[in-house]
N, C-alpha and C positions, 0 to 999 in steps of 0.2 A: 862106657862108650860102646856103641854098636858098630858093627862093621859097615853099615851103609851110610853113615853121616858123620859130621864133625861133632866134637865134644860140646855139651851144653854148659854155658857159663852161668853160674848162679847170679840172680839180681841182688845188687847191694841193698842193704837194709835202709840206707839214707837216701836213696833215689826217690824223688817226689812222685806221687801218683798223679794221674791226670786230673783228678778232682782237686788235689792240693794245689797243683799248678794253676788251675783255673781260679781257685779262691784267692791265691796270692796275687794274681793279676787284677782281680776285682778290687782287692784291698789297696793295691798300688794306685789304681786308677781313681779310686774313691779319695785317697789321700791327696792325689794331685788335684782333683776337682775341688776339694776343700781348701787347699792352699790357694788355688786360683781364685775361688770365690772370696776367700779372705782378702786376697790382694786387691780384687776388684772392689770389695766393700771398703777397704782401707783407702783406695784411690778415690772412691766416691765420697767417703767421709772427709777426706782431705780436701777434695774439691769444694764440698759444701762449707767447710770451715774457713777456707781461704778464698772463696769466690767473692769478688767485689760485689757489693749490693748496691742496687740503684736507689737513690734517695730522690723522691719527686721534688722538682724545683731546686734541687741542689742542697736543700736544708729543710728540716722539719723540727718542731719542738714538741715535746710531750712531758707531762708531769706524772711522775711515778709516786703513788701514795705509799706511805709506810706499810710494810707487811705484804707488799705485792709479790706474787710468785713469779718464777721464770716464765711460765706459760702466760700469766697475766700481762707481763711486760711485752712478751712476743705478740700478744693480741693487740696491745696498744700500738706497737710498731706497725703491724699490718694495717690497723685502722688509719694510721698516719701515712700509709702508702709505701712502707718499706716491706718488701716481700721476704718475710722471715717465717718459715714453718715453725710452729710452736714447739713441735717435738724436737726439732734440731736445736733450737735455742735452749730448751730445757736439758737436752743431752749434753751440749757443750758446757752449760753452767754446772751440771753435775760432775763431768769429767774435770772441770777447772776448779772444783771445790768452791763454787761461788754461789750455790743456791741459798745459803743462809747469810750471805753478805751483800746481796743486791740492795743498793742504798736508794732511799727516796729522794725526791727533789725534781727540779726542772732541768731537763736535758735538751741539748741541741745536737741533732744528728746531721752531719753534713759530709759532703764529698762522696766517696765510694768505700765505706768501711766494710771489713769482712765480718763474718759472724763472730769469730774469736775476738776481734777488736771491740765489737759491740758489747759482748759479755764482759770483757775486761773494763770497759768504760763504766758499766753499771756497778761492777764489783768495786772499782776504785772510788766511785761516787764523784765522777767528774761533772758536777752539776753547774748550771749557770748561776751567776749571782742574781739575786732577786732585786726588783726595782720598785720604788714607790715614788709617785709624783705628787708634789705639793703644788697646788694651783695658786696663782696670784689672786689675792683678794679674799681668800677664805679666812675664817677666824681660827684662833687657837683651839677652840672647842671642836671645830670641824676637823682640824688636823688630828686631834686626839681620837676622834671617831674613826678616821681613816686608818690610823695605826692599829686601833682595836680590831678592825675588820681584816687586817692582813694575817692570813693563816701561817705565813712563813716567819713571822716575828714572835719572839718570846715577850709576852706582855708584862714586863716587870713593873711598869708604872701604873698598871690598872689599880684604881682606887687611891692613887696618890693625889695630893693637892697640888696646885700650881707652885706653892711655896716649896714643897718637897722636891718637885722636879727641878726648879731653879737652883735649889741648894745642891742637888746631886750634880748639876752641870757647872757649879761654881759661878753662877751668874749673880751679879750684884743687884739686878733689877728686882723690883717687888712684884711686878705683873708680867705675865708671859706674852700677852698679846703683842704681835708685831715683831717679836724677837727672832723668828725663824724664817729662813730664806726659802721662798718658793723655788723649787727646782726638782730634778729627778735624782734620787739617791739610790745607790747600789749597796747591797748588804748580803752577807752569807746567810743561807737558810738557818733559822734557829738563833739569829742575833737578837739582842735585846732591843726593844723599842727605844730605850734610852740612847742607844748608839746612833740611831737615825736622828733623834732630837739633838744629839751632840753635834752631828755633822751640820744640821740645818742652823743651829744656833751659831756655830763658828763661822759659817758662810755669811750669815746676816751681819755679824759684827765686822767681818772683813769688808763687805760691800759698803757698809755705812761709814766705816773709818776711811776708806779710799775716797768715797764721794765727799765726805766732810773735809778732807784734806784739800780737795780741788774745788771747794764750794765757791760760788760767786760772791764777791764782796758785798757788804751792805744788807745781808739777809737778816730778818727779824728773829733769828734763832740763836740762843746763847750756848746751846749744847747739842750734840748729835741726836740725843733722844727726842728733842723737840722736832728736829728735821724728820725723824722716823715717824712721829705722829702725823706730820704734814704729808709725808709720802703715803701713808695709809689712806688719807682722805683723797689724795690725787688718784690712788689706785681704785678706790670705790666710785669716784666721780666719772671716770671715763676709761674705756678700753681702747681708745684710739691713740695710736702713737703720735699722730700729728697734732694732738690737742693737749697732751700731758703738760708740756712746759708752759703753755699759755694758761691753763687752769691753775697750775702752780703759781703763776704770776698773779692771777686774780686774788688768791688767798694771801700771798705774801704782801701785796699792795694793801689789802684791807687790814691786815694785821699791823702794818706800819702806821696806818691812819687811825688805828683804834676802833675800826668798824667791826661789828660782829661778823663772824665767818658765815653764818647762816647756811650750813651745808647739811642737806637732808640725810646722807648716809650716816653721819654722826648721830643724828637724832634717832634714826632707825636702830643703830647699835645700842643706844641707851635704852630703848624700849624693850630690847631683848625679845622674849617670847610673846610679849604683848603686841608686837607689830603684826598687823593682819594682812599685809601685802600692799597697802596703800596708805600714805600719810593723810591725816585729817588735821583740821585746825586745832582740835583738842590735843593732838599729839605734839604740835608745835608749841602749845602753851604748857604742856606737862614738863615741869622743870626736873631735869636730871643732870648729873655732871657732864653728860655728853650732848646736852641740848645747846647747840651753838646759836640758837635764836634768843634764848633767855640768859645765856652766860657769854661773857666776852672771852676772847683768847682761844687757845687750843684746848681740845678735850684733854682729860688727864692722862690718857694712854692712847696708843694706836687703836684703830677700830678694825683692823684686819692685818693680814700678813702682806706687806707691800713687796713687789718684785723689784729687781734691779733698776728697771726703766723708771719706775715711780720714784725711787730714791734719787736717781740722777736728776729727774725733773724737779723734785722739791729743792734740791741744792744747786740747780742751775736753771732757774725759771727763765722764761722768755723775757727779754727787756721790753715790756709793754706796760702801759699805764692802765690797762683794762681793770674794771672793778666788778663787773657783773657778767653772768652768762645764763642762758636759758636753753633748755633742750629743744631742738628743732623737731624732734619726733622721728628722725631717721638715724639716730645714733650719734649725730654730731651736735654741736652747740653753737649758739649765736652769742658773740661777745660784745659788750658795750662798755663805753667809757663813762657815760653819765646815766643818772637815774631816768631821765626823760627818754633816752635811747633804749634803755632797758625796758621801760614800761611799754614802749611801742613794740619791742621784740616779743614781750610777753603777750601782748594783744594779738600779734601776728601768728605766733607759733603755738600759743597755749589757749587760744579761743575755743572754749568748749572742751578743752583737754586739761585734766588736773586742775579744774577750776579752783578747788580749795587751796591747792599749792600755789597757784598764781596769785592768790589774794592773801598771802601770808601777812604782809604789812606794806605800807607805802615804800619802805626801803628794802623790801625783800630781794634776795638774790635767788631766783628760782632755779633749781637744778633738777636733774633727772632723778626722781625718787624710785630708783630701781631696788628690787629685792636683793638681799645679799646673795653673792654667788654660792653655789652649792659645792659640798665636800671635796676630798682628795682622791686619785686613780692609781693600784698595785699591778 
């Protein structure tokens, strides 16, 4: 101590220097900024994950192929109109451990799903059931071709014979034609084509049994299968609902009287691949089991897959004595009771049209020789 001032207090060794204090402040502020940035990032990520997404039109469908990546699915969603950034979808799929379990199939996206809900939907494989439509009037061969073209079915019956298919279905019939109901069938992706056939077979048996039970008295059929054969002829002869029962009456009346049915679609079926798109006189003279000009009675099997309306018409024909009909050329038919009336109708509606068909024979019943209808729609 000197005599002129107060005593000097030595500085404690643990007091921070100005530099240390500044560094500490910088560190604190940096940590606070990092925490704030993380909080903002978390909030942004949370918003992105839980933000309701807009789906155009309220619903869209897309098909995801096997092996598609998260980014690939996100691109499909964007192409469908759903605003999903690919990187966000991929990030959520990674955090959700879903990148290796996104399942293929047909998906329907509707409402306002969140990103997390979308990822979860693909991870769980919430796919739509597939559909296959069997059209009225196609043949069993065309049905098999439609099944073979469905990428969502397992083609277990490929290479099987008709007999093998019928045996697998437990069907007692010897021929498959006509036994499967035209309709739209749903199935899970990867189902066997045999399961679709099983559904269609069961539906046709139920329809036929119900119509047979309620059939009109006095029909010239001794068993349901004969009615199924007639239904297939009605199916091929007209697509007009207002004519089915009358056309069924023509054939039922002719069968009762022992007259040949003389139906062109049956002849066409018997010609198979030899049919060139139009019937000629030589075709009508070519004897096959399905030529109803050269052979009496019903053909041995149905000639197509008849729908419910055709089956109902065959078993509940219009109470009319008509025996003939001829195509008018506009999709409808002219019906006649006598041969003389029929010949006048042929002259009126077929003059210069289907001349060969109009001149089948003096007792011919000229019908519309249309080509068989084409294949089934997935």
